C-alpha positions, 0 to 999 in steps of 0.5 A, a space after each residue: 222064863 221070861 227075857 228082860 233087859 238092863 235098860 242102859 246095856 243099849 244107852 243111858 238116855 231111857 227113851 232110846 232104850 225103850 224104843 230098842 227094847 219095843 223093838 226087840 220086843 223085850 217088855 220086862 226091864 231093869 233100871 240100874 244107869 238113867 241120864 247119866 246115874 244110878 237108878 237110885 239118884 233119880 229126883 222125883 221130878 226125873 223118877 217121874 218122867 221116867 215111869 211115864 215113858 215106861 207106862 205109855 211103852 207098857 213096860 213092866 220094871 223086873 228090878 232096879 239094880 242100885 249100888 247098895 253093898 258096894 260099900 266097905 263092911 268098915 264104913 259107917 251103914 248110916 248112910 248106906 240104910 239112907 240110899 236103900 231107903 230111896 230105893 225102897 220108895 223109888 221100886 214102890 214108884 216103877 212097880 219093882 219086885 226086886 232092889 239088887 245088893 251087894 254083900 259089902 266089899 272085904 279082903 278076905 281077911 275081913 269077910 271072915 271076920 266082919 262075916 256077923 256084921 253084913 249079915 246083922 246089916 243085910 238084916 236090916 235092909 231084909 227088914 226094911 222091904 218085907 213089909 212093902 213086898 220087895 225083895 233084895 236080890 243079892 249078886 254074886 259078883 266076882 271078889 272082894 265081898 263078903 259074899 261071893 263064892 257060891 257056898 258063901 252065897 248059899 250061907 247068907 241064903 240060909 241065914 237072911 229072911 226069904 226075902 233075900 234072894 239070889 241074883 245069879 250072874 254065872 258069869 262072874 262064878 266063870 271068871 273065877 274059875 268056877 263050873 257055875 252049872 256043877 258048883 254053884 247053880 245047884 247050892 243057890 236054885 231054891 233060892 233064885 231071883 231071876 238070872 244074869 246073861 252074858 257070857 266069857 271065857 273061863 278066868 277072863 272078862 272077855 265077855 261075849 254073847 250065849 254060846 261064845 264062852 265057858 258058860 256053860 248055857 245050854 246046861 245051864 237054861 236045860 236045868 233051870 227049865 226042867 225045874 221049871 223056873 218062871 222067872 227072868 233070864 236079864 240081859 246084861 252083855 257087857 260088850 266092850 266094857 273095856 271101852 264101854 264109855 267111848 261106845 256110841 248108842 249104836 254100836 251098844 245098840 248093836 252089841 245087844 241085839 246079837 246077845 239078844 238074838 243068840 239068847 233066842 237061839 240059845 233058848 229054841 235049843 233047849 229041850 
């Protein structure tokens, strides 16, 4: 298992974030917020500059974290296809294997009514990505999507092509009062792409570092090790998220360093 990080958990200033990550000896990154906007909003010139910074620093881009699928299932799909095309272009430029996606906003009633529409849309995106060797990483963000419960996510993976994989977010399951270790991981393990790492108390969004909440990280990490998971553990600590916009880069850096240290301690303890 390899540690990765979402750069804007430290700063949206990419150069600053990469400097911190270099000192933390974390060389695998996920691009989400870069210079004030989402990665898919980068101009060609900005993407070129980002690529230069990444290459000069010796980093590998694991994924680009897009908001694709964070639109209403009843919205016109054409703009989302256009945004995804841009995501594919950027994934190729950065050498990213994964593009993070979601399963479209929906009420419970809409999720049932438009299930096939959601699958059709995601299948279209998979077909666009497949010739390029790019995989869609579906994040199980809590509530309000066509697929966010463990069994719903499983059904989507069973119905969609092999390049639709699971971005396993155990914290989101914990927020919604599931036990991710017993109720989600056994279902989604065969489809895992990579894992988001943060902790929380059950039923809350009081985020903390590994070991400060109810996510059962020791059990999850032990399970992943025993099943020979070789993917990425991507730090997304979200510390202080209630006032996230007000945090300075220095505070975010300190928070991130605490989260990275906690994950390393947990990894060193598993057998």
